[in-house]
Residue frames as a rotation matrix with the C-alpha (Angstrom) as fourth column:
UNK 1
0.611 -0.134 -0.780 -15.03
0.779 0.279 0.562 9.34
0.143 -0.951 0.275 -1.66
UNK 2
0.637 -0.349 -0.687 -13.61
0.200 -0.786 0.585 12.83
-0.744 -0.510 -0.430 -1.71
UNK 3
0.756 -0.386 -0.529 -10.93
-0.648 -0.554 -0.522 14.59
-0.092 0.737 -0.669 -3.67
UNK 4
0.876 -0.468 -0.118 -8.14
0.379 0.818 -0.432 12.60
0.299 0.334 0.894 -5.32
UNK 5
0.622 -0.782 0.039 -4.66
-0.614 -0.456 0.644 12.75
-0.486 -0.425 -0.764 -3.85
UNK 6
0.774 -0.443 -0.451 -1.53
-0.171 0.540 -0.824 11.41
0.609 0.715 0.343 -5.49
UNK 7
0.765 -0.552 -0.331 1.37
0.625 0.514 0.587 9.58
-0.154 -0.656 0.739 -3.94
UNK 8
0.792 -0.608 -0.059 4.52
-0.609 -0.793 -0.013 11.54
-0.039 0.046 -0.998 -3.25
UNK 9
0.794 -0.583 0.173 7.67
0.595 0.803 -0.028 9.88
-0.123 0.125 0.984 -4.62
UNK 10
0.053 -0.870 -0.490 11.30
0.096 -0.484 0.870 10.99
-0.994 -0.093 0.058 -4.82
UNK 11
0.561 0.205 -0.802 11.82
-0.664 -0.467 -0.584 12.54
-0.495 0.860 -0.126 -8.27
UNK 12
-0.472 -0.797 -0.377 14.65
-0.873 0.363 0.327 10.14
-0.124 0.483 -0.867 -9.18
UNK 13
-0.679 0.315 0.663 12.26
0.119 0.938 -0.325 7.21
-0.725 -0.142 -0.674 -8.62
UNK 14
0.459 0.864 -0.205 9.59
-0.022 -0.220 -0.975 8.78
-0.888 0.452 -0.082 -10.80
UNK 15
0.274 -0.452 -0.849 12.22
-0.917 -0.390 -0.088 9.37
-0.291 0.802 -0.521 -13.51
UNK 16
-0.734 -0.603 0.312 13.48
-0.523 0.796 0.307 5.78
-0.433 0.062 -0.899 -13.32
UNK 17
-0.322 0.717 0.618 10.00
0.419 0.694 -0.586 4.38
-0.849 0.070 -0.524 -13.98
UNK 18
0.544 0.519 -0.660 9.14
-0.281 -0.628 -0.726 7.04
-0.791 0.580 -0.195 -16.55
UNK 19
-0.285 -0.760 -0.585 12.16
-0.890 -0.017 0.456 5.92
-0.356 0.650 -0.671 -18.61
UNK 20
-0.927 0.005 0.376 10.47
0.070 0.985 0.159 2.50
-0.369 0.173 -0.913 -18.79
UNK 21
-0.711 0.702 0.048 7.18
-0.165 -0.232 0.959 4.07
0.684 0.674 0.281 -19.88
UNK 22
-0.208 0.619 -0.757 5.52
0.828 0.523 0.200 3.53
0.520 -0.586 -0.622 -16.48
UNK 23
-0.067 0.282 0.957 3.53
-0.334 -0.910 0.245 6.22
0.940 -0.303 0.155 -14.73
UNK 24
-0.765 -0.357 -0.536 4.55
0.317 0.516 -0.796 5.40
0.561 -0.779 -0.281 -11.15
UNK 25
-0.860 0.465 0.211 1.96
-0.469 -0.553 -0.689 7.65
-0.203 -0.691 0.694 -9.52
UNK 26
0.059 0.917 -0.395 -0.88
-0.965 0.154 0.213 6.04
0.256 0.368 0.894 -11.47
UNK 27
-0.165 -0.187 -0.968 0.55
-0.169 0.973 -0.159 2.55
0.972 0.138 -0.192 -10.91
UNK 28
-0.777 -0.195 -0.599 0.52
0.523 0.330 -0.786 3.07
0.351 -0.924 -0.154 -7.11
UNK 29
-0.548 0.681 0.486 -2.94
-0.609 -0.722 0.326 4.66
0.573 -0.117 0.811 -6.89
UNK 30
-0.624 0.230 0.747 -3.95
-0.555 0.542 -0.631 1.49
-0.550 -0.808 -0.210 -4.96
UNK 31
-0.988 0.151 0.014 -5.68
0.118 0.707 0.697 0.00
0.096 0.691 -0.717 -8.00
UNK 32
-0.390 0.919 0.065 -9.39
-0.156 -0.135 0.979 -0.53
0.908 0.371 0.196 -8.58
UNK 33
0.187 0.453 -0.872 -10.03
0.768 0.486 0.417 -2.09
0.612 -0.748 -0.257 -5.15
UNK 34
-0.540 -0.485 -0.688 -8.15
0.818 -0.495 -0.293 0.68
-0.199 -0.721 0.664 -3.36
UNK 35
-0.928 0.240 0.286 -10.02
-0.074 -0.868 0.490 3.29
0.366 0.434 0.823 -5.37
UNK 36
-0.016 0.981 -0.195 -13.43
0.132 0.195 0.972 1.78
0.991 -0.011 -0.132 -4.42
UNK 37
0.323 0.084 -0.943 -12.31
0.892 0.306 0.333 1.78
0.316 -0.948 0.024 -0.78
UNK 38
0.937 0.116 0.330 -10.98
0.066 -0.985 0.158 5.30
0.344 -0.126 -0.931 -0.83
UNK 39
0.488 -0.846 -0.215 -7.32
0.721 0.252 0.646 4.37
-0.492 -0.470 0.733 -0.19
UNK 40
0.937 -0.280 0.210 -4.99
-0.099 -0.787 -0.609 7.31
0.336 0.550 -0.765 -0.76
UNK 41
0.337 -0.902 -0.271 -1.18
0.942 0.325 0.090 6.95
0.006 -0.285 0.958 -0.75
UNK 42
0.989 0.136 0.055 0.20
0.132 -0.989 0.071 10.22
0.064 -0.063 -0.996 0.57
UNK 43
0.352 -0.936 0.025 3.91
-0.909 -0.335 0.249 9.44
-0.225 -0.110 -0.968 0.99
UNK 44
0.984 0.027 0.174 5.99
0.013 0.974 -0.226 6.71
-0.176 0.225 0.958 -0.56
UNK 45
0.161 -0.959 -0.232 9.59
-0.925 -0.065 -0.374 5.58
0.344 0.275 -0.898 -0.37
UNK 46
0.086 -0.186 -0.979 11.28
-0.026 0.982 -0.189 2.26
0.996 0.042 0.080 0.36
UNK 47
-0.859 -0.493 -0.139 11.81
0.156 0.007 -0.988 3.46
0.488 -0.870 0.071 3.95
UNK 48
-0.705 0.657 -0.265 8.24
0.184 -0.191 -0.964 4.62
-0.684 -0.729 0.013 4.69
UNK 49
-0.776 0.585 0.236 4.87
0.214 -0.108 0.971 4.46
0.594 0.803 -0.041 2.99
UNK 50
-0.798 0.561 -0.220 1.88
0.048 -0.305 -0.951 6.35
-0.601 -0.769 0.217 4.40
UNK 51
-0.786 0.613 0.078 -1.70
0.075 -0.031 0.997 6.02
0.614 0.789 -0.022 3.27
UNK 52
-0.777 0.585 0.231 -5.20
-0.472 -0.301 -0.829 6.80
-0.416 -0.753 0.510 4.45
UNK 53
-0.753 0.637 -0.166 -8.63
0.302 0.558 0.773 5.19
0.585 0.532 -0.612 4.09
UNK 54
-0.412 0.690 0.595 -12.08
-0.821 -0.565 0.087 6.38
0.396 -0.452 0.799 5.24
UNK 55
-0.877 0.248 0.412 -14.01
-0.093 0.753 -0.651 4.19
-0.472 -0.609 -0.637 7.68
UNK 56
0.068 0.968 -0.240 -17.28
-0.513 -0.173 -0.841 5.14
-0.856 0.180 0.485 6.01
UNK 57
0.557 0.229 -0.798 -18.07
-0.826 0.251 -0.504 2.63
0.084 0.941 0.329 3.27
UNK 58
-0.187 -0.734 -0.653 -15.59
-0.446 0.656 -0.609 0.09
0.875 0.178 -0.450 4.70
UNK 59
-0.451 0.086 0.889 -17.49
-0.886 0.078 -0.457 -1.28
-0.109 -0.993 0.041 7.66
UNK 60
-0.908 0.203 -0.366 -18.87
0.160 0.976 0.145 -4.63
0.387 0.074 -0.919 8.68
UNK 61
-0.118 0.993 -0.014 -22.53
0.477 0.069 0.876 -5.22
0.871 0.096 -0.481 9.81
UNK 62
0.266 0.206 -0.942 -21.87
0.963 -0.098 0.250 -3.83
-0.040 -0.974 -0.224 13.36
UNK 63
0.957 0.173 0.232 -20.72
0.213 -0.964 -0.159 -0.53
0.196 0.202 -0.960 11.93
UNK 64
0.513 -0.855 -0.076 -17.00
-0.114 -0.155 0.981 -1.07
-0.851 -0.494 -0.178 12.71
UNK 65
0.116 -0.639 -0.760 -14.13
-0.983 -0.183 0.003 -0.78
-0.141 0.747 -0.650 10.28
UNK 66
0.967 0.238 -0.091 -14.01
-0.254 0.936 -0.242 -4.17
0.027 0.257 0.966 8.51
UNK 67
0.409 -0.853 0.325 -10.88
-0.136 0.294 0.946 -6.19
-0.902 -0.431 0.004 9.25
UNK 68
0.282 -0.248 0.927 -10.62
0.860 0.493 -0.129 -6.98
-0.425 0.834 0.352 5.55
UNK 69
0.903 0.064 0.424 -10.50
0.265 -0.860 -0.436 -3.28
0.337 0.506 -0.794 4.78
UNK 70
0.687 -0.716 0.121 -7.58
-0.540 -0.392 0.745 -2.88
-0.486 -0.578 -0.656 7.16
UNK 71
0.189 -0.618 0.763 -5.91
0.363 0.766 0.531 -5.80
-0.912 0.177 0.370 5.36
UNK 72
0.636 0.063 0.769 -6.40
0.765 -0.184 -0.618 -4.08
0.102 0.981 -0.165 1.98
UNK 73
0.929 -0.306 0.210 -4.80
-0.315 -0.949 0.010 -0.88
0.196 -0.076 -0.978 3.30
UNK 74
0.474 -0.790 0.389 -1.92
-0.402 0.199 0.894 -2.82
-0.783 -0.580 -0.224 4.88
UNK 75
0.239 -0.400 0.885 -1.21
0.661 0.735 0.154 -4.93
-0.712 0.548 0.440 1.80
UNK 76
0.838 0.086 0.538 -1.34
0.480 -0.583 -0.655 -1.88
0.258 0.808 -0.530 -0.45
UNK 77
0.840 -0.510 0.183 1.16
-0.542 -0.799 0.262 0.06
0.013 -0.320 -0.947 1.64
UNK 78
0.329 -0.732 0.597 3.52
-0.249 0.542 0.802 -2.84
-0.911 -0.412 -0.003 2.20
UNK 79
0.451 -0.115 0.885 3.46
0.780 0.533 -0.328 -3.75
-0.434 0.838 0.330 -1.50
UNK 80
0.942 -0.131 0.308 4.32
0.061 -0.837 -0.544 -0.17
0.329 0.531 -0.781 -2.48
UNK 81
0.601 -0.750 0.277 7.28
-0.694 -0.317 0.647 -0.21
-0.397 -0.581 -0.710 -0.11
UNK 82
0.263 -0.470 0.843 8.41
0.186 0.882 0.433 -3.59
-0.947 0.043 0.319 -1.41
UNK 83
0.711 0.042 0.702 8.21
0.702 0.023 -0.712 -2.42
-0.046 0.999 -0.013 -5.05
UNK 84
0.892 -0.390 0.228 10.19
-0.332 -0.909 -0.253 0.69
0.306 0.150 -0.940 -4.31
UNK 85
0.389 -0.777 0.494 12.82
-0.531 0.249 0.810 -1.34
-0.752 -0.578 -0.316 -2.48
UNK 86
0.326 -0.204 0.923 13.04
0.462 0.886 0.032 -3.87
-0.825 0.416 0.383 -5.33
UNK 87
-0.539 -0.531 -0.654 13.40
-0.269 -0.627 0.731 -1.29
-0.798 0.570 0.195 -8.06
UNK 88
0.163 0.688 -0.707 12.05
-0.870 -0.238 -0.432 -1.28
-0.466 0.686 0.559 -11.61
UNK 89
-0.458 -0.366 -0.810 13.55
-0.760 0.634 0.143 -4.61
0.462 0.681 -0.568 -12.63
UNK 90
-0.953 0.138 -0.270 11.47
0.251 0.858 -0.448 -6.56
0.170 -0.494 -0.852 -10.09
UNK 91
-0.112 0.965 0.238 7.82
-0.420 -0.263 0.869 -7.00
0.901 -0.003 0.435 -9.14
UNK 92
-0.878 -0.119 0.464 6.61
-0.479 0.210 -0.852 -7.51
0.005 -0.970 -0.241 -5.57
UNK 93
-0.132 0.819 -0.559 4.07
-0.269 0.513 0.815 -10.29
0.954 0.258 0.153 -5.01
UNK 94
-0.095 0.151 0.984 2.49
-0.988 -0.139 -0.074 -10.65
0.125 -0.979 0.162 -1.56
UNK 95
-0.305 -0.061 -0.951 2.97
-0.193 0.981 -0.002 -14.13
0.933 0.183 -0.311 -0.09
UNK 96
-0.302 0.237 -0.923 2.03
0.880 0.441 -0.174 -13.62
0.366 -0.865 -0.342 3.59
UNK 97
-0.395 0.258 0.882 -0.20
-0.279 -0.948 0.152 -11.12
0.875 -0.186 0.446 5.34
UNK 98
-0.345 0.258 -0.902 -0.89
0.858 0.476 -0.192 -11.14
0.380 -0.841 -0.386 9.09
UNK 99
-0.357 0.295 0.886 -3.23
-0.206 -0.950 0.234 -8.63
0.911 -0.099 0.400 10.74
UNK 100
-0.559 0.215 -0.801 -3.97
0.817 0.310 -0.487 -8.16
0.144 -0.926 -0.349 14.39
UNK 101
-0.064 0.637 0.768 -7.00
0.190 -0.747 0.636 -5.95
0.980 0.187 -0.073 15.07
UNK 102
-0.822 -0.427 -0.376 -6.71
0.452 -0.089 -0.887 -4.01
0.346 -0.900 0.267 18.35
UNK 103
-0.583 0.650 -0.488 -9.77
0.204 -0.464 -0.862 -1.79
-0.786 -0.602 0.138 18.50
UNK 104
0.008 0.733 0.681 -12.88
0.981 0.124 -0.146 -0.90
-0.191 0.669 -0.718 16.59
UNK 105
-0.874 -0.163 -0.459 -13.35
0.067 -0.974 0.218 2.34
-0.482 0.159 0.862 14.66
UNK 106
-0.051 0.958 0.283 -16.79
0.750 0.224 -0.623 3.61
-0.660 0.180 -0.729 13.60
UNK 107
0.902 0.381 0.201 -15.99
0.418 -0.664 -0.620 6.80
-0.103 0.644 -0.758 11.71
UNK 108
0.590 -0.680 -0.435 -13.31
-0.425 -0.720 0.549 9.11
-0.687 -0.139 -0.714 10.42
UNK 109
0.684 -0.518 -0.513 -10.11
-0.523 0.142 -0.841 8.30
0.509 0.843 -0.173 8.61
UNK 110
0.798 -0.562 0.219 -7.52
0.179 0.568 0.804 5.66
-0.576 -0.602 0.553 9.43
UNK 111
0.603 -0.712 -0.361 -3.87
-0.782 -0.435 -0.447 6.13
0.161 0.551 -0.819 8.55
UNK 112
0.926 -0.350 0.145 -1.44
0.317 0.925 0.210 3.34
-0.207 -0.148 0.967 7.81
UNK 113
0.510 -0.844 -0.167 2.34
-0.858 -0.514 -0.024 3.63
-0.065 0.156 -0.986 8.02
UNK 114
0.975 -0.220 -0.028 4.50
0.208 0.952 -0.227 0.87
0.077 0.215 0.974 6.51
UNK 115
0.419 -0.904 0.081 8.13
-0.901 -0.403 0.159 0.51
-0.111 -0.140 -0.984 7.56
UNK 116
0.314 -0.316 -0.895 10.60
-0.466 0.770 -0.436 -2.23
0.827 0.554 0.095 6.58
UNK 117
0.788 -0.148 0.597 11.43
-0.469 0.484 0.739 -5.12
-0.399 -0.862 0.312 8.85
UNK 118
-0.052 -0.788 0.613 13.55
0.272 0.580 0.768 -6.90
-0.961 0.207 0.185 6.23
UNK 119
0.757 0.208 -0.619 14.64
-0.517 -0.388 -0.763 -5.81
-0.399 0.898 -0.186 2.76
UNK 120
-0.025 -0.768 0.640 16.46
0.020 0.640 0.768 -8.54
-0.999 0.032 -0.001 0.93
UNK 121
-0.805 -0.385 -0.452 17.23
-0.454 -0.090 0.886 -9.58
-0.382 0.919 -0.102 -2.61
UNK 122
-0.843 0.478 -0.246 14.29
0.118 0.612 0.782 -11.98
0.524 0.631 -0.572 -3.00
UNK 123
0.090 0.901 -0.425 11.88
0.884 0.125 0.451 -10.94
0.459 -0.416 -0.785 -0.21
UNK 124
-0.773 -0.188 0.606 10.81
-0.116 -0.898 -0.425 -7.82
0.624 -0.399 0.672 1.62
UNK 125
-0.116 0.732 -0.672 8.81
0.910 0.350 0.224 -7.65
0.398 -0.585 -0.706 4.84
UNK 126
-0.656 0.004 0.755 7.04
-0.109 -0.990 -0.090 -4.55
0.747 -0.141 0.650 6.09
UNK 127
-0.568 0.536 -0.625 5.24
0.796 0.163 -0.583 -3.79
-0.211 -0.828 -0.519 9.34
UNK 128
-0.556 0.503 0.662 2.14
0.165 -0.714 0.681 -1.68
0.814 0.488 0.314 8.86
UNK 129
-0.746 0.312 -0.588 0.58
0.587 -0.109 -0.802 0.22
-0.315 -0.944 -0.102 11.79
UNK 130
-0.365 0.743 0.561 -2.94
0.418 -0.408 0.812 1.48
0.832 0.531 -0.162 11.21
UNK 131
-0.811 0.053 -0.583 -4.18
0.529 -0.361 -0.768 4.22
-0.251 -0.931 0.265 13.59
UNK 132
0.274 0.943 0.188 -7.38
0.961 -0.277 -0.011 6.20
0.041 0.184 -0.982 14.03
UNK 133
0.353 -0.091 0.931 -7.60
0.339 -0.915 -0.219 10.00
0.872 0.393 -0.292 13.97
UNK 134
0.912 -0.047 0.406 -6.72
-0.386 -0.427 0.818 10.14
0.135 -0.903 -0.408 17.70
UNK 135
0.020 -0.992 -0.124 -3.51
-0.883 0.040 -0.467 8.28
0.469 0.119 -0.875 17.01
UNK 136
0.102 0.088 0.991 -4.74
-0.739 0.673 0.016 5.08
-0.666 -0.734 0.134 18.67
UNK 137
-0.816 -0.500 -0.291 -3.53
-0.567 0.590 0.575 1.85
-0.116 0.634 -0.765 17.09
UNK 138
0.281 0.954 -0.103 -6.33
-0.919 0.237 -0.314 0.04
-0.275 0.183 0.944 15.30
UNK 139
0.992 0.034 0.121 -4.39
0.014 0.925 -0.379 -2.72
-0.125 0.378 0.917 13.59
UNK 140
0.057 -0.995 -0.087 -0.86
-0.753 -0.100 0.651 -4.06
-0.656 0.028 -0.754 13.31
UNK 141
0.958 0.277 0.078 -0.02
-0.142 0.690 -0.710 -5.96
-0.250 0.669 0.700 10.16
UNK 142
-0.156 -0.988 0.010 3.04
-0.429 0.077 0.900 -7.63
-0.890 0.137 -0.435 8.63
UNK 143
0.896 0.410 -0.170 3.38
-0.292 0.256 -0.922 -8.25
-0.335 0.875 0.349 4.91
UNK 144
-0.220 -0.936 0.274 6.05
-0.081 0.297 0.951 -10.34
-0.972 0.187 -0.141 3.17
UNK 145
0.786 0.394 -0.477 6.43
-0.474 -0.111 -0.873 -9.98
-0.397 0.912 0.100 -0.56
UNK 146
0.271 -0.654 0.706 8.37
0.672 0.654 0.348 -12.15
-0.689 0.380 0.617 -2.95
UNK 147
0.344 -0.230 -0.910 10.54
-0.547 -0.837 0.005 -10.04
-0.764 0.496 -0.414 -5.26
UNK 148
0.141 -0.260 0.955 10.77
0.587 0.799 0.131 -11.59
-0.797 0.542 0.265 -8.68
UNK 149
-0.836 -0.542 -0.082 12.08
0.232 -0.485 0.843 -10.44
-0.497 0.686 0.532 -12.03
UNK 150
-0.004 0.814 -0.581 9.67
-0.539 -0.492 -0.684 -8.50
-0.843 0.310 0.440 -14.21
UNK 151
-0.386 -0.007 0.922 8.32
0.623 0.735 0.267 -10.55
-0.680 0.678 -0.280 -17.07
UNK 152
-0.974 0.011 0.228 7.34
0.176 -0.598 0.782 -8.98
0.145 0.802 0.580 -20.41
UNK 153
-0.154 0.988 -0.015 3.63
0.643 0.111 0.758 -9.51
0.751 0.107 -0.652 -19.58
UNK 154
0.122 0.146 -0.982 4.10
0.940 -0.334 0.067 -7.61
-0.318 -0.931 -0.178 -16.29
UNK 155
-0.769 -0.502 -0.396 5.58
0.337 -0.844 0.417 -4.65
-0.543 0.187 0.819 -18.10
UNK 156
-0.764 0.557 0.326 2.64
0.267 -0.187 0.945 -4.60
0.588 0.809 -0.006 -20.58
UNK 157
0.170 0.856 -0.488 0.12
0.887 0.083 0.454 -4.58
0.429 -0.510 -0.745 -17.69
UNK 158
-0.061 -0.274 -0.960 1.96
0.806 -0.580 0.114 -1.75
-0.588 -0.767 0.257 -15.92
UNK 159
-0.886 -0.300 -0.353 1.98
0.050 -0.819 0.572 0.45
-0.461 0.489 0.741 -19.00
UNK 160
-0.038 0.978 -0.207 -1.58
-0.421 -0.204 -0.884 -0.38
-0.906 0.053 0.419 -19.97
UNK 161
-0.410 -0.220 -0.885 -0.49
-0.911 0.045 0.411 -2.30
-0.051 0.975 -0.218 -23.08
């Protein structure tokens, strides 16, 4: 699905995770599902996460962007923001995702922008706005993640161990 792009993180965040043996950029590549769907994270901080996804290959039988594809993009971006807010000692686990689909898209690239609604000690909520190439809103989503302490098994998975 095109050339590979890597997420942009503040250097101090990359260094924090690298000290734990975690390749942050690889960890937030959107995973296997995101890779199959062509999700690319192009900007990432606790204040704003931006990602793109092609419509092609992610459509439903009528040729429109599949609502589930929008949900994957939204959950990916909101989860990245939640993890960056929580820091390296916590893991973000999605517990609620709500998506409202406003218009259909048949081609091109959609862009999602996740911004925080609430960033607490045990939960984080992000609003994700997905737009088409003309800047028209396609979907509005809200993701709430539980922030829990990292368990040893989580750290092994994140480092590939």
